[in-house]
N, C-alpha and C positions, 0 to 999 in steps of 0.2 A: 933362788936361795932365800931363805927366811931372814929378814932384817928386823930384829926386835925393836930397834930404835925408830925406824921409819917404815911402818907397815906399807906394803905395796898398793893396797886397795882395801875396799870393804872386805871384812873377813869371810863373809858368806860367798861373795863373788870370787874371792881367791880360792875358797874350798871347792867351788864349782869348777874353776880352772884346773885345780889339782885333780879332780875326778876324771878329767879328760885324759890324764896320764895313765889311767887304768884301761883305756881302749887298747884292744889287742893283747891284754895281759890277764884281766881278772875273770874271764869267762869260766864257768857260767854265772859267777857272782856278779852283782851289779857294780857299776862304776861309781865309787863313792870317794869324796874328799873330806878332810877334816882339818880345822885350824883351831889351835888352843890359844886363848887370850887370857892373860893373868888379870887379876882384879885391878891392877894399876894401869891396864891398857897395853902392856907389853905383849907382843906376839911371841909365844914361847915354844910352839911346836906345830908341825904340820905333817900331813901324809895322805896317801891314797891307797886304796885296796890293792893288794898284791895278787900273785897267782893263786888259783884255787888251792886251799889247804895251807896257805900262808896268811900273814897278818892282814886284818882289815884296816880301814882308814883310821879308825879311832885308836887302835893299838899302835899303828905306825906313828901317829902324832904324839902319843904318850911316850913312846920310845925316843922320839926326836927331842922332846922336852927334857927327858932324863939325860940324854947324851949331851945336851947343852948345859946341864947343871941347873935346870929350872924345876921348881916344885909346882905340880899341877893343882894342888889343893886350893879350892876356891875359884879356880879358873872357869871360863866359859868355853865350852866346846861347840864350834860351829860345824855341823855335820850335814851333808847334802841328802842323806837318806836316814830314816829312822834306824837307830842302832839295833842290831839283831838281839833277840832274847832267847835263842835256842842253841843247843849244841848241834852243830853241823860238822863241817870239816875242822872248825875252830870253835873255841868257847864263845859264849855270848859277849858281844861288845858292850852291852849295857852294864854287865858285871865289871868289866875292866874300868869303865868310867866311874862306877860307884866305888870300887876299891881305890882308885886314884884320888878320890875325894873332890872331884870337880863340883862346882856349886850350881852350874847352870848349863843347860844344853839348848842350843837353837837348831831346829831341824827344818830342812827345806821341804821334804816330802815324806809321807808315810810309806812304809814298806808294804807292797802288795802281797808278799809271801804270806799265805795263811798261817804259817808257823810264827809269824811276827805280827804284822797288821794291827798295830796299836798296843801290843803286849810290851814292846820295848819301851814305849812312852810310859806305860803304866808302871813298869818296874822301876824306872828312873824316878818317877814321882813318889812311888812308895818308899824309896830310899831317901826322900827329902830333897831331891834335886829339882830345881825349877826348870820346867821345860816350856819352851815357846816355839811358835812357828815363824818362819822367816818371811812369809808372804807369798802371794800368788806367783810373782815373777820368778822367784827362786824355785818354787815348786814346779812350775812349768819347765824350767831349764833342766831340773833334775830328772823329770819324767822323760823329756826329749832325749837326754843323754842315755837313759835306760829304757827306751821305748820297747826294745825286744824283751827285756826282763819283765816289764809290766804286762806285755802281751802274753808271755808264757805263763805268768802267775795268775792272771785274771781270765784268760781265754783258753788256756791249755794248749796254745799253739804259738809257734814263733812268729815274729814280725817278718813279713816277706816283702822285700824291696826288689823291684825289677828295674835293672839298668838298661837303657837303650841309647845308642848313639845314632842320630838320624839327620837327614837333610831337612830343609824347610818344607819339602813336600812329603815328608814322612818316610823316606826310603832309608833303609839300613845298609843297603849294598846295591851295586849295579845289577843289571839283569843277569850278568854272567857270574854273579856271586862275589865280585871284588868289593871289599869293604875297608881296606886299609889304605889311607885313613880318611874317614869322612870328617871327623873332628880333629882339632889341633892338639899339639903336645900338652898344653896346659890342661885341657879337658881330660886327656888320658891320664895325666898325673893325678888329677883330682879324683878320677874314677877309682884309682888304686887306694886313695884315702878312704873311700866308701867301702871298698873290699876289706880294708883293715878293720872296720867296725864289726864285720860279720863273723859269726861263729862257723858258718858254712857258706860255700860258694857253689851254686847249682847251675849246671848247664846240661845240654842234651847231646846225644851221640852225633847228631847232625852237625853241631858246631865243632865237636872234636874232629870229625872227618874233614870238614871244610877248612877250619882255621888252625887245627893242631895246637891249641893253646896250652900253656903251662898252668893257667888258672890259679896263680898265686899272687901274693902281694909283693910288689916291687917298688922301689923308690921311696919307701917310707920305713922307718924303724919299727920293728914289730918283734915282740917276744914269742909270739905263738902264731904260726900260720893257720888260717882257717882250714877246716875240713873241706876238701874238694869232693863234690858229689856229681855224678853223671847219671842222668836218666837214660838208660840204654836197654830198650826192650829185648833186642836180639843179640846183645853183646857184640856190637860192631866195633867197639873201641879197639884199635890195634894195640898189640902188646909192646910195640915200639913207639907209641905215642909220646909226645913231649910231656904229657901229664906225669910220666914216670921219672922225669928229670928233676922235678921240684921236690924239695925236702918238706913235704907236707902230706898228711894222710889222705888217702883216696878211697872213696866209697862208690861202688857202681851198683845202682839199683836196676834190676832186670826182671823180666818175666820168664827168663830161661837161665836159672842159676846153676845148671849142671852141664857137664860135657867138657870137651877139650878146650873150648874158648874160655870157659870159666876157670879151668885149671891153669891155663896160660896166664891169665890176668892175676890170679891169686899168686902165682909164682913170681910175678913182678912186684907184689906187695899190695895189691888192691884187695879191699874187702868186698865181697859180693853179697848184696842184700836182696833176697827174694821179695819181689813186689808184684806178683802177677795180677793183672787187671783185665777188664773186658777187652776183647778183640786182640789179645796178645800184647797189650800195651802195659807200661808201668802204671800201677795204681798210685797216682800222686797223693791221694789222701793218706794212704798207708805210709808212703815215703815221708811226707811232712809231719805226720804224727810220730813217726819213728824219730825224726830229728828233734821234735819237742821232748820225746822220752829221753833222748840223749842230752837234754838240757841245752839245746841250741837256742839262743835268744833271737838272733837276727840271721835270716837267710837271704843272701844276696844272689839274685838271678841274673846271669848273662847268657842268654840262650837265643835260639833262632825263632822264627815266626810260629812254628808249630807248637813248640813247648810253651812259648809265651801265651799263645791263644788258649792252650789247655789249662794253664794256671789261671788265666783271667776268667775263663768260662766257669771254672770250678769255684771262683770266688776267693781264691787263696791270696791274691795280690793286694797288699795293703797300701803300697806306695810305689809310684813310678818315679824313677830318677832318669830324666831324659836330657841328654846333651844334644842341642840342636845347632847344627852348623849352618852358616849363611850361604847355602848353595842349593841349587835345584838340579835334581838328577833326572827326573822324568821316569821312564820305565825302569823298574828295579824291584828289589825285595822290600816288603813292608814290615812294619813293627810286629804285627801279630796276624796270623791267618785266621781271622774271625769269621770270614764269610759274609755274604750280603745279608742285610736286615730289611724287613718290610716296614718297620716303624722306628722312628727315632727314640721312642720310649724304651726300646730294647737295647739301646746303646750302653756300652760300658762307660759309666760316669765317674769322673774324678774332679776334685777341686784343687785349684792352685794353692799350695802351701808356701812356697818360696820361689822367687825367680831371681837369678843372679847371673852376672857376666863372668865367665871363666875364660880368660884369654880372648880369642876372637869368637867364642861360641856362647850360647846361652845354656844355663843349667836350670832345668825346670823340676821342681819337686812337687809332686801331686799326690793327693791322698783321696781315698774313697770318702764321700761325704758321710758325716755321722748319721746313724740311723735315727 
């Protein structure tokens, strides 16, 4: 709750914290926060981006100020991403700031959307508003919060995160397939928080058959469940799978989109997406580009060794989210069925981005090294 007399922290840091409130809500729009500070230093309004088609952060902050009886004229707006300058699902945010009469705008990061990308800053300055940048730390935080949006705008593809729970010796299941539970409850709860970030959750038919997952977000408040996606070449997904128990959309990508199985799955509410590829497999390039076309920013993968390997070998995986439990399993299922190499130079290489303790386990966040 905003306290005008005693601000909780630096206004940009608070705006970035507000932006986190848009996780699981604002897709496909970026997660943005805004704080309004009057010329005398009083905090007069705040807000974050709402669901697509609803108000953005700047408009929410202006509405908040109005509801509290504050005049935004001459105020400074602290915004975590460049205010938009185009008519999309909503009018331009820079126009709202100009109309409100704010005197200064402090921005954390530029908007990578080609329809904005500097034009929002230019329009604000053309209206006589002072525009300043908040600094590298705020920019980095804003980009991290919107890493999928930046990926889709700059590369035309979603940010793909692969989650794996494994033992110290890299096993994701016993040799007989038993995998529940390698990691502890805290790690599993944390994993759902990462699911909550995603626009789409991707698994394979092998995981559906072996684990019968719901593949939804549980244990965390969320306004919009992610799209569940199953890569299922031959439509092996049972029509009575637990996938159909969850109140979230389901997309099944297949090389065999016709016939009785397809009809049965459609009857349960699944969308069948034709993605025929070589050897009767799902063409993952087609699938992931389709998800980008559907404005999916982050794709979260929880799959078995074969689909993991296919995604890694195709170069689609940007980030590994590995929960490592302090136990040794010995013979068992591996993280990815990559097959033997003849040279270390051919290995899949990642760099540690973060290492954290979660309960009794380690959480490793790794990314491909910058080219």
